[in-house]
N, C-alpha and C positions, 0 to 999 in steps of 0.2 A: 116366703122366701127368706134366704140369706145372700147375702152378697161377696161377691169376689174381694171385692175390699174389704170386708171385714177382716180378711185374713191377710190385711199388706205383710210384709217383713221378709226376713232372712231366715230361710231352714237348712240346717246341716244334717249330708247324709248319716244313718245311722249305722253304720258298717257289721254286717250280719252273716254268719257262717255262711248261709245261702250265697251272699256277695263274695265272701274269698272262695267257695268252690267254682264258682261264676266266673272268675278273674282266673282262677287254675283252668279251667275248662276251654274258657274262650281267648285268651292272651298266652296262657305259659304253654302250654301244651303243645300248641301249633308252632312256636317259636322253634328256631336251632337250638340244638341243645347248647352251646356257647353263649347264648343270649339269653338266657330261661330266668337267670336269677335277674338282669337287669331289668327284663320287661316284668318281670313280679314286682320289683322295686318299684319302678314307675308306676305302673298299674294301681299298687296298694297306694305311694303317695297323691295320687288322683282323686282316689276312691276317699280317703282319709278329709280331702277339702273341699270334696263336691258340697255343694249347694245349691240350693234353685233361693230365686225372691219373688215376691209376688209385691209387684208395685200398686200403690193407691188406684193409677187408673186402669188398673188389669192387665199391664204388662207382665207375661213370665219369661225369666232368666234364666238358663240354666251354665254353670259356670264351675271352675275349679282350678286350682291354683293363678285364680289371675286372669283366665284364659276365660271367654264367652263362649260357650258352644252355639247357641242359639237365644234368640228373642222370640215372642210372639204374643198376639194379644188372647186373653182367654174372654168368654161368653161373660158377661156381668151378672148373672144371677147361677146360683149351684142347685142343681136338680132337687127333686125332693128327696134324693139319696144324699145327700149332700157331697155330691161330684160334678165335675165338669172335665169335657175332652178337649184333647186339640190334636193337630196333626204337628210330628216333629217336619224340620225341613225333607226330610229325607222319605216322608209320607208316613212315617210310622204313628198311630194310634198311641197316646198316652191318657189315662185316666186319674186323673186327681181325686183323692177322697179327703176330705177334711174330718178328721176324726178328733172335735176339740178345737181348741183355738191356737195350740201348740202344736201338734204331729198332724203331719200330710204325708196321704200313702201314695205313692205313684206306682200304676201299675201298665206295665207293655209286654206284650205278646216276646216271648223269647229271653226274657228277664226277670230277675227274682223280685218278689215285691221290694220297692223302696221307701223306707220310712226316714222321712227327715223332720227335725225336731227343730223347734223355735230357736235362734241365737239369742 
């Protein structure tokens, strides 16, 4: 079994076309017409700066633009499929799939798959 600590480091979000569509659907379209450009710009800045960090002790941190969104502890070992799951503070389940040493895929219901590349 591989250990989560083997993947310690900081990973940056790769903003995909799916993410751009999600931002439009979830944040821009519901905003009042006069605020849409500002909402879009802020959401795109947040996505461009989004990163996750896995610390050697298994602590997982999600942040963007210097703001930490949450911090949690991961299980020490990955599953046989190379995954580890945890619940965000709001109760949403996140599964991290480790695709080699440089790439982490984050999967959450209602959001596009998020690929993170080691910085």
